[in-house]
C-alpha positions in Angstrom: -73.4 8.8 -2.0 -71.9 7.2 1.1 -72.4 3.7 -0.3 -70.4 4.5 -3.4 -67.6 6.0 -1.3 -67.6 3.0 1.0 -67.3 0.6 -2.0 -64.5 2.6 -3.5 -62.5 2.8 -0.2 -63.0 -0.8 0.5 -62.1 -1.8 -3.1 -58.9 0.3 -3.0 -57.7 -1.3 0.2 -58.5 -4.8 -1.0 -56.6 -4.1 -4.3 -53.5 -2.9 -2.4 -53.6 -5.9 -0.1 -54.1 -8.3 -3.1 -51.2 -6.8 -5.1 -48.9 -7.0 -2.0 -49.9 -10.7 -1.5 -49.2 -11.7 -5.1 -45.9 -9.6 -5.2 -44.6 -11.0 -2.0 -45.5 -14.6 -2.9 -43.7 -14.6 -6.3 -40.8 -12.6 -4.7 -40.3 -15.3 -2.2 -39.4 -17.8 -4.9 -38.0 -15.9 -7.8 -35.8 -12.9 -8.5 -37.8 -9.9 -9.8 -36.9 -8.7 -13.3 -36.2 -5.1 -14.1 -39.5 -3.2 -14.7 -40.6 -3.1 -18.3 -43.6 -1.6 -20.1 -45.2 -5.0 -20.3 -44.7 -5.9 -16.6 -46.0 -2.5 -15.5 -49.0 -2.8 -17.8 -49.8 -6.3 -16.5 -49.8 -4.9 -12.9 -52.1 -2.1 -13.9 -54.5 -4.5 -15.6 -54.5 -6.7 -12.6 -55.3 -3.8 -10.3 -58.1 -2.7 -12.5 -59.5 -6.2 -12.6 -59.3 -6.5 -8.8 -61.0 -3.2 -8.4 -64.0 -4.0 -10.6 -64.3 -7.8 -10.2 -62.4 -8.9 -7.1 -65.0 -7.5 -4.6 -68.3 -7.3 -6.4 -68.3 -10.6 -8.2 -66.3 -12.7 -5.8 -63.2 -14.7 -6.6 -65.0 -18.0 -6.5 -67.0 -17.3 -9.6 -65.8 -19.2 -12.6 -65.1 -16.2 -14.9 -63.3 -14.1 -12.3 -61.3 -17.1 -11.1 -60.0 -18.1 -14.5 -59.1 -14.5 -15.4 -57.5 -14.0 -12.0 -55.3 -17.1 -12.5 -54.3 -16.1 -16.0 -53.3 -12.6 -14.8 -51.3 -13.9 -11.8 -49.5 -16.4 -14.1 -48.8 -13.7 -16.7 -47.3 -11.5 -14.0 -45.1 -14.4 -12.9 -43.9 -15.1 -16.4 -43.1 -11.5 -17.4 -42.0 -9.8 -14.1 -40.0 -12.7 -12.5 -37.1 -14.9 -13.6 -38.6 -18.1 -15.1 -37.6 -21.6 -13.9 -39.5 -24.0 -16.0 -42.7 -25.6 -14.8 -42.2 -24.6 -11.2 -44.3 -21.5 -11.6 -47.3 -23.6 -12.6 -47.0 -25.8 -9.5 -46.6 -22.7 -7.2 -49.5 -21.0 -8.8 -51.8 -24.0 -8.3 -50.6 -24.2 -4.7 -51.0 -20.5 -4.1 -54.5 -20.3 -5.5 -55.7 -23.5 -3.8 -54.4 -22.2 -0.5 -56.1 -18.8 -1.0 -59.4 -20.5 -1.9 -59.2 -22.8 1.1 -58.7 -19.8 3.4 -61.7 -18.1 1.9 -63.9 -21.2 2.2 -62.8 -21.7 5.8 -63.4 -18.0 6.7 -66.8 -17.8 5.0 -67.9 -21.1 6.5 -66.9 -19.9 10.0 -68.7 -16.6 9.6 -71.9 -18.2 8.3 -71.9 -20.7 11.1 -71.9 -17.9 13.7 -74.5 -16.0 11.7 -72.7 -12.7 11.9 -74.7 -9.8 10.5 -76.6 -9.8 7.2 -75.6 -11.6 4.0 -73.8 -8.5 2.5 -72.0 -7.8 5.8 -70.8 -11.4 6.0 -69.4 -11.2 2.4 -67.5 -8.1 3.3 -66.1 -9.3 6.6 -65.2 -12.6 5.0 -63.3 -10.9 2.2 -61.5 -8.7 4.7 -60.6 -11.5 7.1 -59.4 -13.8 4.3 -57.1 -11.0 3.0 -55.6 -10.4 6.4 -55.0 -14.2 6.9 -53.4 -14.3 3.4 -51.1 -11.4 4.3 -50.0 -13.3 7.4 -49.7 -16.7 5.5 -47.7 -15.2 2.6 -45.3 -13.4 5.0 -44.7 -16.7 6.9 -44.2 -18.5 3.6 -41.7 -15.9 2.5 -39.7 -16.4 5.7 -39.6 -20.2 5.1 -38.8 -19.9 1.4 -35.9 -17.5 2.0 -34.6 -19.9 4.7 -33.8 -17.2 7.2 -32.5 -19.6 9.8 -31.2 -16.7 12.0 -33.2 -13.6 11.5 -31.2 -10.4 12.3 -34.3 -9.1 14.1 -34.9 -10.8 17.6 -37.4 -13.6 17.4 -39.5 -12.2 20.3 -40.8 -9.5 17.9 -42.5 -12.2 15.8 -45.0 -12.5 18.7 -45.8 -8.8 18.6 -46.0 -9.0 14.8 -48.7 -11.7 15.2 -50.8 -9.5 17.3 -51.3 -7.1 14.3 -53.5 -9.5 12.2 -55.1 -11.0 15.2 -56.1 -7.6 16.6 -57.2 -6.5 13.1 -59.6 -9.5 12.9 -61.1 -8.8 16.3 -61.6 -5.1 15.5 -63.1 -5.9 12.0 -65.6 -8.3 13.4 -66.5 -5.9 16.3 -67.0 -3.0 13.8 -69.4 -4.9 11.6 -71.3 -6.5 14.4 -71.8 -3.2 16.2 -72.3 -0.8 13.3 -72.9 -2.9 10.2 -71.8 -1.6 6.9 -71.6 2.0 8.0 -69.3 4.7 6.5 -67.0 4.8 9.5 -67.0 1.0 9.8 -65.8 0.7 6.2 -63.1 3.3 6.8 -61.9 1.4 9.9 -61.8 -1.8 7.9 -59.9 -0.2 5.0 -57.4 1.3 7.3 -56.9 -2.0 9.1 -56.1 -3.8 5.8 -53.7 -1.1 4.7 -52.2 -1.1 8.2 -51.5 -4.9 7.9 -49.8 -4.5 4.5 -47.7 -1.6 5.7 -46.6 -3.3 9.0 -45.6 -6.6 7.2 -43.8 -4.7 4.4 -41.9 -2.6 6.9 -40.9 -5.7 8.8 -39.5 -7.2 5.6 -37.6 -4.0 4.9 -36.2 -3.9 8.5 -35.0 -7.5 8.1 -33.2 -6.5 4.9 -31.7 -3.4 6.5 -30.4 -5.4 9.5 -29.0 -8.1 7.1 -27.3 -5.5 5.0 -25.7 -3.9 8.1 -24.6 -7.3 9.3 -23.0 -8.0 6.0 -21.4 -4.6 6.0 -19.9 -5.3 9.4 -18.5 -8.6 8.1 -17.1 -6.8 5.1 -15.4 -4.2 7.3 -13.9 -7.0 9.5 -12.5 -8.6 6.4 -10.8 -5.4 5.5 -9.2 -5.3 8.9 -8.2 -8.9 8.7 -6.4 -8.4 5.3 -4.7 -5.3 6.7 -3.4 -7.2 9.7 -2.2 -10.1 7.6 -0.4 -7.7 5.3 1.3 -5.9 8.2 2.2 -9.2 9.7 3.8 -10.5 6.5 5.7 -7.2 6.0 7.1 -7.5 9.5 8.1 -11.1 8.9 9.8 -10.0 5.6 11.7 -7.3 7.5 12.8 -9.8 10.1 13.9 -12.2 7.4 16.2 -9.6 5.8 17.5 -8.6 9.2 18.2 -12.3 10.0 19.9 -12.8 6.7 22.1 -9.8 7.4 22.9 -11.2 10.9 23.5 -14.6 9.4 26.2 -13.2 7.2 28.0 -11.8 10.3 27.6 -15.1 12.1 29.1 -17.0 9.1 32.1 -14.8 9.2 32.6 -15.6 12.9 32.1 -19.3 12.1 34.7 -19.2 9.3 37.2 -17.7 11.7 36.4 -20.4 14.3 36.9 -23.2 11.7 40.2 -21.7 10.7 41.2 -21.7 14.4 39.9 -25.3 14.8 37.5 -24.1 17.6 35.1 -27.1 17.1 33.0 -26.4 20.2 32.4 -22.8 19.2 31.4 -23.8 15.7 28.9 -26.4 16.9 27.4 -24.1 19.4 26.9 -21.3 16.9 25.5 -23.7 14.3 23.0 -25.0 16.8 22.0 -21.5 17.7 21.4 -20.6 14.0 19.3 -23.8 13.4 17.3 -23.0 16.6 16.6 -19.4 15.5 15.7 -20.4 11.9 12.0 -21.0 12.4 11.1 -20.0 8.9 7.6 -20.8 7.6 7.1 -22.5 4.3 6.3 -20.0 1.6 4.9 -21.6 -1.5 3.9 -18.4 -3.3 6.7 -16.1 -4.5 5.1 -14.1 -7.3 6.5 -10.8 -6.2 3.1 -9.4 -5.5 3.2 -9.0 -1.7 -0.6 -9.0 -1.2 -1.2 -12.2 -3.0 2.0 -13.9 -1.7 1.3 -13.1 1.9 -2.4 -14.1 1.7 -1.7 -17.5 -0.1 1.1 -18.3 2.3 -1.0 -17.4 5.3 -4.0 -19.5 4.1 -1.6 -22.4 3.2 -0.3 -22.4 6.8 -4.0 -22.9 7.9 -4.7 -25.5 5.2 -1.6 -27.6 6.1 -3.2 -28.3 9.5 -6.0 -30.2 7.7 -3.6 -32.0 5.4 -4.5 -29.8 2.4 -2.0 -28.9 -0.3 -2.1 -26.1 -2.8 -1.2 -26.3 -6.5 -0.3 -22.9 -7.9 -0.4 -21.6 -11.4 0.1 -17.9 -10.9 1.4 -15.5 -13.6 0.8 -11.9 -12.5 2.8 -8.7 -12.3 4.3 -7.5 -9.1 1.9 -4.5 -9.1 -1.8 -4.6 -9.9 -3.9 -1.5 -10.4 -6.4 -2.7 -7.8 -6.9 -1.9 -4.1 -4.8 -4.5 -2.2 -7.7 -5.0 0.3 -10.1 -5.8 -2.6 -7.7 -8.5 -3.9 -7.4 -9.8 -0.4 -11.2 -10.0 0.2 -11.8 -11.8 -3.1 -8.9 -14.3 -2.9 -9.2 -14.7 0.9 -12.9 -15.6 0.8 -12.4 -17.9 -2.1 -9.7 -19.8 -0.2 -11.7 -19.9 3.0 -14.6 -21.5 1.2 -12.3 -24.0 -0.5 -10.5 -25.0 2.7 -13.9 -25.3 4.4 -15.1 -27.8 1.8 -11.8 -29.8 1.3 -11.0 -30.3 5.0 -14.0 -32.6 5.4 -13.2 -34.7 2.3 -12.7 -38.4 3.0 -12.8 -39.9 -0.5 -11.0 -37.2 -2.5 -7.5 -35.9 -2.5 -7.2 -32.8 -0.4 -5.9 -30.5 -3.1 -6.9 -26.9 -3.9 -5.9 -25.6 -7.3 -5.2 -21.8 -7.6 -4.7 -20.3 -11.0 -4.3 -16.5 -11.5 -3.3 -14.4 -14.5 -4.0 -11.2 -16.4 -5.9 -11.6 -19.7 -7.2 -8.7 -21.8 -6.6 -6.1 -19.0 -8.6 -8.3 -16.5 -7.4 -10.2 -13.5 -8.7 -13.8 -13.8 -8.8 -16.0 -10.7 -9.7 -19.7 -10.8 -10.1 -21.8 -7.6 -10.9 -25.5 -7.9 -11.5 -27.9 -5.1 -13.2 -31.2 -4.4 -16.3 -31.4 -2.1 -18.4 -34.1 -0.6 -21.2 -32.2 1.1 -24.6 -31.5 -0.4 -24.7 -28.1 -2.2 -27.8 -26.0 -1.6 -29.2 -23.2 -3.7 -31.3 -20.2 -2.7 -34.4 -18.9 -4.6 -32.2 -17.2 -7.2 -30.1 -20.3 -7.9 -27.1 -19.1 -6.0 -25.2 -21.5 -3.8 -25.8 -21.2 0.0 -23.5 -21.8 2.9 -23.8 -25.3 4.4 -22.0 -24.3 7.6 -23.7 -25.2 10.8 -24.0 -21.5 11.8 -25.2 -20.2 8.5 -26.6 -17.0 10.1 -23.0 -16.0 10.8 -21.6 -17.2 7.5 -22.6 -17.2 3.9 -21.2 -13.8 3.1 -18.1 -15.3 1.3 -19.5 -15.5 -2.3 -21.5 -12.3 -1.7 -18.3 -10.4 -0.8 -16.5 -11.8 -3.8 -19.4 -10.8 -6.1 -19.4 -7.3 -4.6 -15.7 -6.9 -5.3 -16.1 -8.3 -8.9 -19.0 -5.9 -9.5 -16.9 -3.0 -8.2 -14.4 -3.7 -11.0 -17.1 -4.3 -13.7 -16.4 -8.0 -13.5 -18.3 -11.2 -12.7 -18.1 -14.5 -10.9 -18.9 -17.9 -12.4 -19.7 -20.9 -10.1 -19.7 -24.4 -11.4 -20.1 -27.7 -9.6 -19.7 -31.0 -11.5 -18.4 -34.5 -10.6 -17.7 -33.4 -6.9 -15.4 -30.6 -8.1 -16.3 -27.0 -7.2 -14.9 -24.4 -9.5 -15.0 -20.6 -8.8 -14.0 -18.2 -11.5 -13.6 -14.5 -10.7 -13.0 -11.9 -13.4 -12.1 -8.3 -12.4 -11.2 -5.6 -14.9 -8.1 -3.8 -14.0 -8.6 0.0 -13.8 -6.2 2.2 -15.8 -3.4 3.8 -13.7 
């Protein structure tokens, strides 16, 4: 009775650990597809296979090994985005690594002559799963290139204590009690505990990253609002100066008529001195777009960058001004960042905007000379030196496009980077 319960408990914990390992491994390299009947069925079949064959027969047996490989490969093909032959290479590496860990663990246990043969098999299987959980988690951190984790690095040390402590407890349980009912329960809990801890840590990382991105997103809203207020103030000052200029011209006319040369020259010099008007290259009538392009152009000019504009939009758009500002502002920031370091290409950023079929279409083209990097989903990554504090530009643009049921298209060819943003205009 107890032996059957022990086997069931141990098998269930091993199955959960194995499924987590496979899921975390593939998820480190590929985007997971939306659940389908076929993918769910494959996971169920894999769980059943692991329950009946994974523990009793051992993974190193030929039949179990072949079937296990085919199931893992099928899960990768059906449940994750495919990228050619890469899955085959990763599968071979994954299974070879798992086998090497098992061989190492079982060899080490046999060399120390721990317990009886059956006890050594169980403890070897448990320890190899714990080591695989740790290895796959470490691999996922490297694959996702988290150069600056939002969770402080010191906690990685405490995280490492979880599998190390579990291994010590597992060996001690089997050495002191053998395959007893309570020893198996302890081992099963330890395996599940490792899975839960590492999964929670992954989720915490994602939550911290989301909160950090949300903070940057809010800061961008504040920046756009400040730019808009600043530009409106400048516009008000311009109209005030124009009004004052008219009065000054009347006075100058009178001075010219009275041949008061010194007064005319003095007033003209004062007008020239006070006319510190910045160059505005965008005059579409849309205050949000004009002020943002003119503001970014002032920054770009410091790096010798020029703008080429082809903008045909109405003065009013049925979109939130801050949303337009975030999409256009981030696109221009990325373009300026890429173009300012160009040495062999002309420093020109092309900006095209227009309304087509009730959608705002924005096209930004710029040269680049740095190496473009892609993440595991094929998206372009930031190449800035402090990538932990950057890299939210395209994500913010994509978020805005998604809000308006649109999309973004990124193309890079012949050292020219092209970003197209389509956002459907809501009805008034």
